[in-house]
Rosetta silent file (secondary structure, phi, psi, omega in degrees, C-alpha in Angstrom):
SEQUENCE: XXXXXXXXXXXXXXXXXXXXXXXXXXXXXXXXXXXXXXXXXXXXXXXXXXXXXXXXXXXXXXXXXXXXXXXXXXXXXXXXXXXXXXXXXXXXXXXXXXXXXXXXXXXXXXXXXXXXXXXXXXXXXXXXXXXXXXXXXXXXXXXXXXXXXXXXXXXXXXXXXXXXXXXXXXXXXXXXXXXXXXXXXXXXXXXXXXXXXXXXXXX
SCORE:     score description
SCORE:     0.000 S_00000001
   1 L     0.000   82.053  178.424   73.385   77.228  269.824 S_00000001
   2 L   -69.855  -36.471 -175.766   73.487   80.041  272.346 S_00000001
   3 L  -105.314  -15.900 -179.352   71.546   82.431  270.188 S_00000001
   4 L    91.491 -170.919 -173.929   69.578   80.150  267.928 S_00000001
   5 E   -87.381  150.367  179.972   69.121   80.353  264.175 S_00000001
   6 L   -56.642  137.707 -179.736   69.116   83.686  262.223 S_00000001
   7 L   -77.754   -1.723 -170.761   65.747   85.358  261.911 S_00000001
   8 L   -72.565  132.022  177.630   66.170   86.433  258.325 S_00000001
   9 E  -138.587  141.853 -179.670   63.328   85.296  256.082 S_00000001
  10 E  -152.960  140.002  175.846   62.517   86.457  252.528 S_00000001
  11 E   -87.063  123.205  176.293   60.058   85.456  249.904 S_00000001
  12 L   -71.677  164.610 -178.425   61.711   84.565  246.654 S_00000001
  13 L   -60.338  -35.022  178.687   60.410   85.686  243.261 S_00000001
  14 L   -74.576    2.390 -179.750   59.130   82.144  242.635 S_00000001
  15 L    92.894  -14.288 -179.823   57.103   82.370  245.792 S_00000001
  16 L   -78.690  165.990 -175.290   59.185   80.019  247.902 S_00000001
  17 E  -101.564  127.736  174.888   60.409   81.085  251.349 S_00000001
  18 E  -102.467  120.881  179.188   64.190   81.410  252.075 S_00000001
  19 E  -114.664  115.251  174.119   65.100   80.892  255.687 S_00000001
  20 L   -58.375  131.500  177.810   68.685   81.551  256.804 S_00000001
  21 L  -102.761    1.462  177.024   70.044   78.582  258.787 S_00000001
  22 L   -63.697  156.432  172.067   73.185   80.353  260.126 S_00000001
  23 E   -78.429  136.490  178.819   73.609   80.830  263.843 S_00000001
  24 L   -65.439  143.196  173.426   72.800   84.282  265.127 S_00000001
  25 L   -95.568  -14.015  174.825   75.704   86.414  266.331 S_00000001
  26 E  -153.776  157.633  176.723   73.556   88.664  268.529 S_00000001
  27 E  -115.635  154.779  172.529   70.015   88.755  269.947 S_00000001
  28 E  -137.204  145.127  176.964   67.531   91.590  270.376 S_00000001
  29 L    86.141 -167.636 -175.319   64.326   91.743  272.404 S_00000001
  30 L  -144.130  148.578  176.399   62.829   89.417  275.037 S_00000001
  31 H    60.418 -144.152 -177.289   60.620   86.350  275.134 S_00000001
  32 H   -60.888  -16.256 -175.900   58.670   85.545  271.933 S_00000001
  33 H   -89.280   -3.741 -174.718   59.715   88.847  270.336 S_00000001
  34 L   -64.801  127.702  175.203   63.433   87.892  270.592 S_00000001
  35 E  -128.198  160.680  177.140   65.100   88.182  267.126 S_00000001
  36 E  -167.151  156.426 -178.887   68.586   87.926  266.002 S_00000001
  37 E  -134.590  156.424  177.134   70.752   87.762  262.830 S_00000001
  38 L   -79.998 -179.196 -177.240   73.931   86.322  261.602 S_00000001
  39 H   -66.620  -29.668  177.012   76.733   88.442  260.196 S_00000001
  40 H   -67.603  -22.223 -178.805   75.454   88.216  256.581 S_00000001
  41 H  -118.096   14.528 -172.221   72.113   89.719  257.675 S_00000001
  42 L   -65.788  -21.463 -179.513   73.224   92.003  260.470 S_00000001
  43 H   -71.425   -7.773  176.816   72.068   95.131  258.591 S_00000001
  44 H   -65.742  -30.203  172.929   68.472   93.988  259.247 S_00000001
  45 H   -58.031  -39.839 -179.243   68.782   95.454  262.702 S_00000001
  46 H   -77.877  -30.708  179.832   69.366   98.885  261.239 S_00000001
  47 H   -72.893  -25.874 -175.677   66.580   98.414  258.547 S_00000001
  48 L   -93.426   -4.658 -174.520   64.071   97.435  261.299 S_00000001
  49 L   -67.636  159.927  168.595   65.038  100.374  263.639 S_00000001
  50 L   -63.574  147.900 -177.508   62.523  103.184  264.302 S_00000001
  51 L   -58.167  132.994  176.124   62.654  106.049  261.906 S_00000001
  52 L    84.388   -2.377 -174.791   65.528  108.449  262.757 S_00000001
  53 H   -70.598  -47.578 -175.778   67.023  105.916  265.412 S_00000001
  54 H   -67.780  -42.507 -177.690   70.092  105.103  263.369 S_00000001
  55 H   -68.035  -35.054  177.792   70.779  108.648  262.319 S_00000001
  56 H   -61.244  -43.205  179.546   70.416  109.703  266.048 S_00000001
  57 H   -69.070  -37.347  174.615   72.968  107.102  267.054 S_00000001
  58 H   -57.723  -49.243 -179.739   75.313  108.211  264.246 S_00000001
  59 H   -63.425  -36.641  172.052   74.979  111.777  265.398 S_00000001
  60 H   -68.221  -37.393  175.287   75.787  110.823  268.959 S_00000001
  61 H   -62.607  -38.792  179.311   78.714  108.824  267.839 S_00000001
  62 H   -65.989  -26.948  178.327   80.088  111.813  265.885 S_00000001
  63 H   -71.432  -21.669  179.516   79.835  113.842  269.068 S_00000001
  64 H  -107.392    3.817 -176.308   82.386  111.575  270.879 S_00000001
  65 L   -77.067  130.671  167.464   84.825  111.052  267.954 S_00000001
  66 E  -106.478  109.862 -175.933   88.339  112.565  268.294 S_00000001
  67 E   -89.744  152.076 -176.979   89.661  112.647  264.771 S_00000001
  68 L  -119.071  101.685 -175.858   93.275  112.308  263.753 S_00000001
  69 L   -63.067  -29.334  177.835   93.887  114.338  260.617 S_00000001
  70 L   -69.173  -41.981  179.286   97.236  112.671  259.802 S_00000001
  71 L   -99.204  -15.354 -177.365   95.891  109.107  259.808 S_00000001
  72 L    83.549    1.184 -176.871   92.247  109.828  259.134 S_00000001
  73 L   -72.113  145.836  172.800   91.268  107.701  262.196 S_00000001
  74 E  -106.467  102.381 -170.716   87.965  108.423  264.083 S_00000001
  75 E   -92.351  127.623  174.265   88.888  107.553  267.671 S_00000001
  76 L  -121.469  141.600 -170.794   86.104  106.779  270.189 S_00000001
  77 L   -75.887  140.737  177.924   86.589  106.337  273.931 S_00000001
  78 L   -97.459  144.351  177.423   86.029  102.906  275.524 S_00000001
  79 L   -70.457  147.776 -179.466   84.271  102.633  278.866 S_00000001
  80 L   -58.966  -26.589  178.707   86.417  101.527  281.771 S_00000001
  81 L   -81.888    1.076  177.535   84.078   98.581  282.139 S_00000001
  82 L   -67.516  123.048 -175.053   84.820   97.401  278.567 S_00000001
  83 L   -81.068  -18.529 -178.469   86.304   93.845  278.799 S_00000001
  84 L  -115.993    8.160 -179.118   87.855   93.990  275.319 S_00000001
  85 L    66.580   22.201 -179.609   88.932   97.569  275.213 S_00000001
  86 L  -109.487  143.361  176.503   86.611   98.540  272.404 S_00000001
  87 L   -70.870  149.725 -177.817   84.249  101.507  272.256 S_00000001
  88 E  -137.989  160.756  177.374   80.521  100.839  272.095 S_00000001
  89 E  -159.229  145.493 -176.401   77.326  102.625  271.420 S_00000001
  90 E   -80.533  136.568  167.280   73.510  101.764  271.512 S_00000001
  91 E  -159.882  136.068  170.745   71.574  101.585  268.275 S_00000001
  92 L    58.895   45.390  178.437   68.457   99.768  267.051 S_00000001
  93 L    66.077   17.078  179.742   68.089   98.005  270.392 S_00000001
  94 E  -137.770  156.866  176.009   71.606   96.593  270.494 S_00000001
  95 E   -94.221  113.104  177.202   75.040   97.584  271.907 S_00000001
  96 E  -102.513  153.912  161.123   77.432   97.853  268.894 S_00000001
  97 E   -75.061  145.271 -171.376   81.124   98.335  268.790 S_00000001
  98 H   -60.925  -37.345 -177.783   81.454  101.759  267.170 S_00000001
  99 H   -74.945  -29.130  175.100   83.362  100.486  264.163 S_00000001
 100 H   -68.289  -37.344  177.638   80.919   97.667  263.442 S_00000001
 101 H   -66.207  -45.948  179.228   78.080  100.105  263.433 S_00000001
 102 H   -67.112  -40.177 -178.632   79.741  102.506  260.991 S_00000001
 103 H   -70.450  -50.721  177.967   80.868   99.663  258.742 S_00000001
 104 H   -55.696  -44.205 -174.887   77.438   97.873  258.588 S_00000001
 105 H   -70.306  -41.943 -174.087   75.612  101.086  258.096 S_00000001
 106 H   -89.474  -29.599 -174.990   77.850  102.538  255.376 S_00000001
 107 H  -116.755  -15.213 -175.954   79.136   99.347  253.616 S_00000001
 108 L    93.531 -172.823 -174.194   76.638   96.667  254.752 S_00000001
 109 L   -81.264  173.377  175.738   76.987   93.299  256.282 S_00000001
 110 L  -131.551  169.457 -167.235   79.800   90.761  255.548 S_00000001
 111 L   -69.401  153.547  178.960   80.110   87.136  254.831 S_00000001
 112 L   -62.815  134.862  179.055   80.036   84.351  257.472 S_00000001
 113 L    95.474   -7.523  177.158   83.432   83.404  258.862 S_00000001
 114 L   -99.979  159.806  174.455   85.054   86.854  258.444 S_00000001
 115 E  -128.797  151.017  179.888   86.037   89.330  261.057 S_00000001
 116 E   -84.678  124.286 -177.436   86.403   93.095  260.889 S_00000001
 117 E  -119.536  144.663 -176.054   90.004   94.076  260.970 S_00000001
 118 E   -91.551  119.364  177.579   91.528   97.510  261.269 S_00000001
 119 L   -73.947  -18.232  174.679   93.993   98.576  258.590 S_00000001
 120 L   -86.754   -9.352 -171.619   95.088  101.362  261.025 S_00000001
 121 L    52.311   32.094  175.859   95.559   98.898  263.777 S_00000001
 122 L  -124.211  106.824 -168.556   93.702  101.050  266.165 S_00000001
 123 L   -72.102   -7.792  175.593   90.691   99.197  267.615 S_00000001
 124 L   -97.419    6.824  177.044   89.023  102.390  268.898 S_00000001
 125 E   -86.922  136.888 -178.717   88.927  103.789  265.340 S_00000001
 126 L  -125.651   18.132  165.051   85.441  103.720  263.684 S_00000001
 127 L   -62.183  110.124 -175.864   86.325  105.244  260.262 S_00000001
 128 H   -65.717  -16.879  172.601   84.742  102.459  258.102 S_00000001
 129 H   -75.373  -10.899  173.536   87.430  102.975  255.467 S_00000001
 130 H  -101.451    9.939  174.997   89.919  101.646  257.894 S_00000001
 131 E  -116.470  137.091 -179.695   87.865   98.538  258.527 S_00000001
 132 E  -145.708  140.409  178.190   87.683   95.530  256.208 S_00000001
 133 E   -75.770  132.149  167.238   86.277   91.909  256.645 S_00000001
 134 E  -152.928  166.079  178.442   88.855   89.152  256.347 S_00000001
 135 L   -69.399  160.052  179.234   89.560   85.773  257.633 S_00000001
 136 H   -62.275  -43.556 -175.234   91.467   85.263  260.923 S_00000001
 137 H   -63.916  -37.135 -176.232   94.223   83.409  259.020 S_00000001
 138 H   -71.250  -35.095  178.358   94.712   86.279  256.572 S_00000001
 139 H   -64.207  -44.670  176.478   94.919   88.754  259.411 S_00000001
 140 H   -59.841  -36.322 -177.791   97.605   86.585  261.034 S_00000001
 141 H   -63.857  -44.289  179.376   99.542   86.477  257.821 S_00000001
 142 H   -67.105  -36.395  179.558   99.547   90.285  257.588 S_00000001
 143 H   -57.868  -37.422 -177.120  100.584   90.550  261.194 S_00000001
 144 H   -80.389  -21.465 -179.209  103.713   88.557  260.419 S_00000001
 145 L  -113.018   95.611 -175.404  104.781   90.587  257.293 S_00000001
 146 H   -62.286  -38.388  179.910  105.206   94.172  258.345 S_00000001
 147 H   -63.350  -45.914  179.165  106.142   95.464  254.860 S_00000001
 148 H   -65.700  -33.953 -179.423  103.074   93.898  253.226 S_00000001
 149 H   -66.154  -48.979 -177.807  100.892   95.179  256.107 S_00000001
 150 H   -59.402  -40.458  178.501  102.061   98.853  255.572 S_00000001
 151 H   -67.411  -39.892  177.601  101.416   98.658  251.863 S_00000001
 152 H   -68.106  -30.984  174.921   97.989   97.031  252.443 S_00000001
 153 H   -66.288  -41.894 -179.285   97.140   99.770  254.957 S_00000001
 154 H   -64.050  -46.891  177.271   97.800  102.450  252.497 S_00000001
 155 H   -61.115  -37.165  178.558   95.762  100.779  249.813 S_00000001
 156 H   -72.411  -35.562 -174.602   92.795  100.149  252.108 S_00000001
 157 H   -68.674  -17.218 -176.682   92.922  103.655  253.542 S_00000001
 158 L  -101.381    7.531  179.206   92.462  105.033  249.907 S_00000001
 159 L   -60.795  154.904 -176.160   89.278  103.100  249.165 S_00000001
 160 L   -76.092  131.320  178.116   86.483  105.031  247.586 S_00000001
 161 L   -87.305  133.859  178.245   83.832  106.207  250.065 S_00000001
 162 L   -64.535  162.985 -176.258   80.126  105.814  249.340 S_00000001
 163 H   -57.744  -41.743 -175.812   78.034  109.006  249.056 S_00000001
 164 H   -65.738  -34.700 -177.754   76.402  108.513  252.486 S_00000001
 165 H   -73.198  -36.216  173.519   79.753  108.243  254.158 S_00000001
 166 H   -62.044  -41.988 -179.788   81.013  111.333  252.337 S_00000001
 167 H   -67.349  -42.532 -178.280   77.982  113.243  253.466 S_00000001
 168 H   -65.580  -44.948 -174.385   78.266  112.064  257.127 S_00000001
 169 H   -67.632  -35.792  178.037   81.981  112.919  257.249 S_00000001
 170 H   -74.205  -39.132 -179.267   81.394  116.454  255.696 S_00000001
 171 H   -58.759  -41.355 -170.280   78.437  117.131  257.960 S_00000001
 172 L  -102.813    7.897  175.100   80.396  116.353  261.171 S_00000001
 173 L    65.726   42.304  177.930   83.747  117.755  259.945 S_00000001
 174 L  -110.300  138.347 -179.914   85.527  114.402  260.008 S_00000001
 175 L   -74.222  127.021  169.931   88.541  113.541  257.853 S_00000001
 176 L   -77.337  -39.061 -173.702   88.020  110.468  255.656 S_00000001
 177 L  -120.041  126.250  179.813   91.476  110.300  254.398 S_00000001
 178 L   -74.166  149.915  177.979   94.533  111.083  256.495 S_00000001
 179 H   -59.642  -35.336 -174.122   97.205  113.548  255.201 S_00000001
 180 H   -74.436  -35.358  177.448   99.865  110.979  255.853 S_00000001
 181 H   -65.158  -41.409  178.644   98.041  108.334  253.761 S_00000001
 182 H   -64.979  -38.714 -179.789   97.481  110.639  250.903 S_00000001
 183 H   -64.138  -48.022  177.355  101.149  111.612  250.983 S_00000001
 184 H   -55.820  -43.510 -179.712  102.210  107.917  250.865 S_00000001
 185 H   -61.100  -42.909 -174.813   99.806  107.342  247.966 S_00000001
 186 H   -72.227  -34.883 -174.920  101.190  110.247  246.007 S_00000001
 187 H   -71.183  -50.272 -178.983  104.728  109.236  246.766 S_00000001
 188 H   -82.053  -33.423 -174.474  104.422  105.534  245.710 S_00000001
 189 L    92.183  138.155 -176.609  101.575  105.772  243.271 S_00000001
 190 H   -67.621  -31.546  178.117   98.313  103.901  243.390 S_00000001
 191 H   -61.308  -33.551 -178.043   99.372  101.588  240.569 S_00000001
 192 H   -72.793  -43.540 -174.414  102.453  100.454  242.506 S_00000001
 193 H   -66.081  -43.006 -179.006  100.471   99.828  245.648 S_00000001
 194 H   -72.335  -28.399 -174.355   97.685   97.843  243.919 S_00000001
 195 H   -81.113  -25.720 -176.498  100.118   95.958  241.675 S_00000001
 196 L   -57.494  130.973 -170.483  102.290   94.703  244.458 S_00000001
 197 H   -62.781  -34.244 -178.984  101.983   90.995  244.816 S_00000001
 198 H   -67.798  -34.983  178.033  101.861   91.081  248.593 S_00000001
 199 H   -66.718  -46.013 -179.067   98.879   93.478  248.454 S_00000001
 200 H   -55.035  -38.813  177.965   97.158   91.252  245.906 S_00000001
 201 H   -70.564  -31.578 -174.476   97.520   88.372  248.417 S_00000001
 202 H   -80.077  -33.520 -170.677   96.364   90.471  251.331 S_00000001
 203 L  -100.726    0.000    0.000   93.193   92.135  250.012 S_00000001
């Protein structure tokens, strides 16, 4: 237990107190004020942030994004000191990978035991439409089946964006959907992509 138990606590309607017993994935703060959450409650960091802090971080992030109009990728530079080759940004008292921050902010947290995988296969991309939670085993299956992976990528890249994400992308001039993805969807047809059995197994 490197991090301790998740700090999430909530009072149920019947008056009882629910305490999350999952292990924290990250910590914030020092000493007795140290708090941390598991992946299921990771959005609490953003909810507890000072007013304007999350929006400020997102605006800073938008300023370092290089967009790819063909793929719809939002590429962010990784520091030379990065040990995993992923881009990071500070927000709500934590250092986040850029794609985790955008995913959690616009889509919310994900279940325990899942990891965020890129449908575009570009770990520097932080377009949350290109990121989806899945088990490590499922990711390995997709890696072995190139054709299923390509179909899955097209289907994922065409997911519907929430209003907040649409507004953010429009405000900062960022493409949500790549022209290449839209072409593939128009050529194959959404019904074909979603009906394909390999896609059904992957998503």
